[in-house]
C-alpha positions in Angstrom: -33.4 24.8 -0.2 -31.3 21.6 -0.9 -28.3 21.0 1.3 -25.0 21.5 -0.4 -22.8 18.5 -0.3 -19.4 19.4 1.3 -16.2 17.7 1.0 -15.6 18.9 4.6 -17.7 19.2 7.7 -17.0 23.1 8.0 -19.8 24.9 6.7 -18.5 28.3 5.6 -18.7 31.0 2.6 -15.5 32.0 0.5 -15.7 35.2 2.4 -15.1 33.6 5.7 -12.1 31.0 5.7 -11.4 28.8 8.5 -9.5 30.4 11.2 -5.9 29.3 11.6 -6.5 27.6 14.9 -9.0 25.3 13.4 -6.5 23.4 11.4 -2.8 24.8 12.0 -2.9 24.0 15.8 -0.3 26.5 16.0 2.0 24.6 13.5 3.8 26.6 10.7 2.4 26.2 7.3 5.1 24.0 6.1 4.4 21.3 8.8 0.7 21.7 9.1 -1.3 18.8 10.7 -1.9 17.1 7.2 1.7 16.7 6.0 2.5 12.9 6.3 5.3 12.8 3.8 8.9 12.1 4.7 12.1 13.7 3.4 14.4 11.3 1.5 14.6 8.2 3.7 18.2 6.6 4.7 18.2 2.9 5.9 19.0 2.6 9.6 23.3 2.9 9.8 23.2 -0.3 11.5 20.9 -2.1 9.0 22.9 -0.6 6.1 26.2 -1.9 7.7 24.6 -5.2 8.2 23.6 -5.6 4.7 26.8 -4.5 3.2 28.6 -7.0 5.5 26.1 -10.0 4.6 26.6 -9.1 0.9 30.3 -8.9 0.5 30.7 -12.0 2.6 28.5 -13.8 0.4 30.1 -12.6 -2.7 27.2 -13.2 -5.1 28.2 -12.9 -8.7 26.5 -10.4 -11.0 24.8 -8.9 -8.1 23.9 -5.6 -9.4 22.7 -6.9 -12.8 20.6 -9.6 -11.1 19.1 -7.2 -8.6 18.0 -4.9 -11.4 16.1 -7.7 -13.4 14.4 -9.0 -9.9 13.4 -5.3 -9.3 11.9 -5.3 -13.0 10.3 -8.5 -12.6 8.6 -7.9 -9.3 7.2 -4.6 -10.5 5.7 -6.1 -13.8 4.5 -9.3 -12.2 0.5 -9.5 -12.0 -2.0 -11.8 -10.5 -2.9 -15.3 -11.7 -6.0 -15.5 -13.3 -8.6 -16.9 -11.4 -10.3 -20.4 -12.2 -13.6 -18.8 -12.8 -12.2 -16.2 -15.3 -10.4 -18.8 -17.0 -13.5 -20.8 -17.6 -15.3 -17.6 -18.8 -12.6 -16.9 -21.3 -12.6 -20.6 -22.6 -16.5 -20.4 -23.0 -16.1 -17.2 -25.0 -13.4 -18.9 -27.3 -15.7 -22.0 -27.8 -18.6 -19.9 -29.0 -16.4 -17.9 -31.2 -14.7 -20.8 -32.9 -18.0 -23.0 -33.3 -19.7 -20.1 -35.0 -16.3 -20.0 -37.3 -16.7 -23.7 -38.0 -20.6 -23.6 -38.8 -19.8 -20.9 -41.3 -17.1 -22.9 -43.2 -18.8 -26.3 -42.9 -22.6 -25.3 -44.0 -23.2 -28.6 -45.9 -22.3 -31.3 -43.5 -21.6 -32.3 -40.1 -18.0 -32.8 -39.0 -17.7 -35.5 -36.3 -14.3 -34.4 -35.3 -15.5 -30.7 -34.6 -15.7 -31.0 -30.9 -12.1 -32.2 -30.2 -10.8 -29.5 -33.0 -12.7 -26.7 -31.0 -11.3 -28.0 -27.9 -7.8 -28.0 -29.2 -7.9 -24.5 -30.5 -9.6 -23.2 -27.3 -6.6 -24.7 -25.3 -4.2 -23.3 -27.9 -5.6 -19.8 -27.6 -5.7 -19.8 -24.0 -2.1 -20.6 -23.6 -1.4 -17.9 -26.0 -3.4 -15.3 -24.2 -3.4 -16.1 -20.5 -0.7 -14.6 -18.2 1.6 -17.4 -16.6 2.4 -16.2 -13.2 5.8 -17.5 -12.0 6.0 -18.5 -8.3 9.4 -17.4 -6.6 11.2 -19.6 -3.8 13.1 -17.5 -1.7 16.5 -19.6 -1.0 19.5 -18.2 0.4 20.9 -17.3 -3.0 17.6 -15.3 -4.3 17.3 -13.7 -0.8 20.7 -12.1 -1.2 19.8 -10.7 -4.6 16.4 -9.5 -3.1 18.4 -7.8 -0.5 20.3 -5.8 -2.9 17.3 -5.1 -4.9 14.6 -4.2 -2.4 15.8 -3.9 1.0 15.9 0.1 0.8 13.0 0.6 -1.3 10.8 -1.5 0.7 11.9 0.0 4.2 11.1 3.4 2.6 7.6 2.3 1.8 6.9 0.9 5.0 8.5 3.6 6.9 6.2 6.2 4.9 3.1 4.1 5.7 3.7 3.6 9.5 4.6 7.3 9.7 0.8 8.1 8.8 0.1 6.4 12.1 2.8 8.0 13.9 1.8 11.6 12.6 -1.9 11.4 12.9 -2.3 9.3 16.2 0.3 10.5 18.5 -1.2 8.8 21.4 -0.8 5.3 19.7 1.9 3.4 21.8 2.2 -0.3 20.4 3.6 -2.9 22.5 3.7 -5.7 20.0 4.3 -6.2 16.4 3.5 -9.1 14.0 5.1 -8.9 10.4 3.5 -11.3 7.8 5.8 -12.0 4.8 8.4 -10.5 6.7 11.3 -11.2 4.2 14.4 -9.2 5.5 12.5 -7.6 8.4 11.9 -4.2 6.9 8.8 -3.9 8.8 10.5 -4.7 12.1 13.3 -2.2 11.3 10.7 0.7 10.3 8.5 0.2 13.5 11.6 0.3 15.6 12.5 3.4 14.0 9.2 5.1 14.9 8.3 3.1 18.2 11.6 1.4 19.4 10.8 2.9 23.2 7.5 1.0 23.5 7.7 -2.2 21.2 8.8 -5.2 23.2 7.8 -8.1 20.9 8.3 -8.5 17.3 7.2 -11.6 15.7 8.3 -12.2 11.9 6.3 -14.7 9.9 7.7 -15.9 6.7 7.4 -19.2 5.0 11.0 -19.1 3.8 13.6 -20.4 6.4 16.4 -18.8 4.5 14.9 -15.5 4.4 14.2 -15.7 8.2 18.1 -16.5 8.5 19.0 -13.6 6.7 16.6 -11.3 8.6 18.1 -12.5 11.7 21.8 -12.0 10.3 20.7 -8.4 9.7 19.7 -7.7 13.3 22.9 -9.2 14.4 25.2 -6.9 12.5 25.9 -9.3 9.6 27.0 -12.1 11.9 25.5 -15.0 13.5 27.3 -14.6 16.8 26.6 -11.0 17.7 23.7 -9.7 19.9 20.9 -8.4 18.0 20.4 -4.7 17.6 16.6 -4.9 18.2 15.9 -7.7 21.0 12.6 -9.7 21.3 12.3 -10.7 17.6 10.9 -14.0 17.1 10.7 -15.6 13.6 8.2 -18.2 12.6 7.4 -19.9 9.3 3.4 -20.1 10.1 0.9 -17.8 11.5 0.0 -18.2 15.3 -3.0 -20.5 15.5 -5.0 -18.9 18.3 -7.5 -16.2 17.4 -7.4 -14.7 21.0 -3.8 -13.6 20.3 -3.7 -10.0 19.2 -1.0 -7.6 18.1 -1.2 -3.8 18.5 0.3 -3.3 15.0 0.1 -6.0 12.0 2.0 -5.4 9.1 2.2 -7.1 5.4 4.3 -5.5 2.9 4.5 -7.0 -0.7 3.4 -10.3 0.6 -0.4 -10.6 -0.4 0.8 -10.1 -4.0 3.0 -13.2 -3.3 -0.5 -15.4 -2.8 -1.6 -16.9 -5.9 -5.5 -17.0 -5.6 -8.2 -14.5 -4.3 -9.2 -17.3 -1.7 -5.7 -17.5 -0.5 -5.6 -13.7 0.1 -9.0 -13.5 1.7 -8.0 -16.2 4.2 -4.8 -14.6 5.2 -6.4 -11.0 5.2 -9.3 -12.3 7.6 -6.7 -14.0 9.7 -4.4 -10.9 9.9 -7.5 -8.8 10.8 -8.4 -11.2 13.7 -4.8 -10.8 14.9 -5.1 -6.8 14.9 -5.6 -5.0 18.2 -5.3 -1.4 16.7 -3.8 -1.1 13.2 -3.5 -3.3 10.4 -1.1 -1.7 7.6 -0.8 -3.4 4.3 1.6 -2.2 1.5 1.9 -3.3 -2.2 3.6 -2.1 -5.6 1.9 1.0 -6.9 0.6 -1.0 -9.7 -2.9 -1.6 -10.9 -2.7 -5.0 -9.5 -1.1 -3.8 -6.3 -3.9 -1.3 -5.6 -6.6 -3.8 -6.5 -5.4 -6.3 -4.1 -5.6 -3.7 -1.5 -8.9 -2.7 -2.2 -10.0 -6.3 -2.2 -8.5 -6.4 1.2 -10.2 -3.2 2.1 -13.8 -4.5 0.9 -13.5 -7.8 2.6 -12.8 -6.5 5.9 -15.4 -3.6 6.0 -18.2 -5.8 4.6 -17.6 -9.3 6.2 -19.5 -10.3 9.1 -17.9 -13.1 11.1 -19.8 -15.7 12.6 -17.7 -15.9 15.5 -16.3 -12.2 16.5 -13.4 -12.1 19.1 -13.4 -8.3 18.9 -16.6 -6.3 18.5 -15.0 -3.2 17.6 -15.7 -2.1 14.0 -13.0 -1.7 11.3 -12.6 1.7 9.8 -10.4 2.9 7.1 -7.4 5.0 8.7 -5.5 6.0 5.4 -5.2 6.4 2.6 -8.9 6.6 1.9 -10.7 9.5 3.4 -13.9 7.6 3.2 -15.3 4.2 3.6 -17.2 4.4 0.2 -16.1 2.6 -2.9 -12.7 3.5 -4.3 -13.5 6.3 -7.1 -10.3 5.5 -8.7 -11.8 1.9 -9.5 -14.9 3.2 -11.0 -13.6 6.0 -13.0 -12.5 4.9 -16.6 -9.5 4.3 -17.6 -8.7 3.0 -14.2 -5.5 4.4 -12.5 -4.0 3.1 -9.4 -4.1 5.2 -6.2 -0.2 5.2 -5.4 2.1 7.5 -3.5 5.7 8.0 -3.9 8.8 8.3 -1.3 12.5 9.1 -2.2 15.2 7.2 -0.5 18.8 6.4 -0.8 19.5 3.1 -2.2 21.8 0.4 -0.7 25.4 1.3 -1.7 26.5 -1.6 -3.6 29.4 0.4 -5.2 31.2 3.4 -3.7 28.1 5.8 -3.9 24.4 5.8 -2.9 21.6 6.9 -5.5 18.8 9.0 -4.6 15.7 6.8 -5.9 12.0 6.9 -5.9 9.6 4.0 -4.7 6.3 4.0 -5.9 3.7 2.3 -3.7 0.2 1.8 -2.7 -0.8 1.3 0.9 -3.9 0.7 3.2 -4.1 1.2 6.9 -7.6 -0.3 8.6 -8.0 0.9 12.2 -10.1 -0.9 15.4 -9.5 2.3 17.3 -12.6 4.1 18.4 -13.9 6.5 15.9 -14.3 9.4 18.6 -10.7 8.8 19.7 -9.5 9.0 16.3 -11.3 12.4 16.1 -9.4 13.9 19.0 -6.1 13.9 17.1 -7.7 15.9 14.3 -10.0 18.8 14.5 -10.9 18.6 10.9 -12.2 16.4 8.1 -9.8 15.3 5.3 -9.2 15.4 1.5 -6.0 13.7 0.5 -3.8 14.7 -2.5 -3.7 12.0 -4.7 -1.2 13.5 -7.3 1.5 15.9 -7.3 0.5 19.4 -6.4 1.0 21.9 -9.2 2.2 25.3 -7.8 1.3 28.2 -10.2 1.4 32.0 -9.4 -1.4 32.7 -7.2 -3.1 29.4 -7.3 -2.2 25.5 -6.4 -3.8 22.8 -8.6 -4.9 20.1 -6.7 -6.2 16.5 -7.3 -8.0 15.4 -4.2 -10.0 12.3 -3.0 -12.6 13.9 -0.7 -14.3 12.5 2.2 -17.8 12.2 0.3 -15.7 9.7 -1.9 -15.6 12.0 -5.1 -12.3 12.8 -6.9 -11.9 16.6 -7.4 -9.7 18.8 -9.4 -9.5 22.0 -7.5 -7.4 25.4 -7.4 -6.5 26.7 -4.1 -6.3 30.6 -4.2 -5.8 32.8 -1.1 -8.7 35.0 -2.1 -11.3 32.2 -2.3 -9.8 29.9 0.6 -7.9 32.4 2.9 -4.1 33.1 3.1 -3.4 30.3 5.8 -5.1 27.4 3.4 -3.4 28.7 0.4 0.0 28.8 2.0 -0.7 25.1 3.3 -1.6 23.8 -0.1 1.8 25.3 -1.4 3.6 23.5 1.3 1.7 20.1 0.6 2.4 17.4 -1.8 1.4 14.1 -2.9 0.0 12.1 -0.3 -0.6 14.9 2.2 -4.0 15.8 3.7 -5.9 19.2 3.4 -8.7 20.6 5.4 -10.7 22.5 2.9 -13.1 22.7 0.2 -16.8 22.6 -0.4 -18.3 21.5 -3.7 -19.2 25.2 -4.8 -15.6 26.1 -4.2 -14.6 23.2 -6.7 -16.9 24.1 -9.5 -15.6 27.8 -9.3 -11.9 27.3 -9.1 -11.6 24.6 -11.7 -12.1 27.4 -14.3 -9.0 28.8 -13.2 -6.7 25.6 -14.2 
């Protein structure tokens, strides 16, 4: 008899559901160990007051309108086309136009054919190629970015870091490095979760003006006050020594600012060398944002460095429940793996708005695999879409530990009352400790 593939390590029949102690650990169903989502996120009060003070003091014209335009621009911006892709396109256009010219001029040879085809190829490339615009964050654009992205960026980073806080409560970081730190959202989010243990924050951003604004926010909007968070150091370049590591390394909405794949890979390998425990990458929840993170994931997992300064192997901590190729990139059409977090916007006028941030994230760990399992008694499948609660069942779209996507319906009859109640209490991005392949094939029929 062939062995049945399981999404999870517990071998059981539908008639023998997992005991409550196996996965609830005494917690209520609404707060089972797989719940990683946050309620609506507020900016820290001191950060919000500082941001309002800075923006009011600067008196930026048309701030709300410009912030809205910048948000749309950053969301819709794509990666620059690689040189190899551009050459491939040019070659395809050249062959296409050459065939067209030969069909037209069958009776003679046109000595100007080569130049004409070259001009047509260049014209077609200009017309069809996405032209990426690089941004230089001076003080003015930094203020617009603050109005546009401070609250949403903070919410995405906090939600991503909360995955570590919830699933690895034994992790007590001493040092943080935030690459592409911008306004310092990584510092504020990390401080919100581990302020008692963090003693060193290194913010790296190539823009001196952004570093100045971030420091102002730490000082309550003034350059004279004492910083709210101490031991924060600003740099415009990454530390050189590969032996200097940080317990927590964050890069939020930064890799997408780099123009080429080689630039991104160089930064990714440098960040990984700087990581002592966890590397956290966050990007927009778009196709490009997700694919940038998958490039980083594959590069770190598959690369063998000539000189290894840290012999611990990398492992994917979140959101992937496996180290296999991303099934969302294999399945056509490609849909990004993204998540959502509600937050309250920065009140530019009298009231705050409840908004939703859609983002993709990746956490790579150097933690020992056995230690990681001590914090979880069950294997995982992640909800990669909205849980749809129906009478007597819950429709779940899951990414399973065997690298497969599954559409499953959780019922009390097939999976037990505890698991059913956990599924009803779970949402997009949470983890569930259930399901084997046989359950999935049966339950799909109920959807």
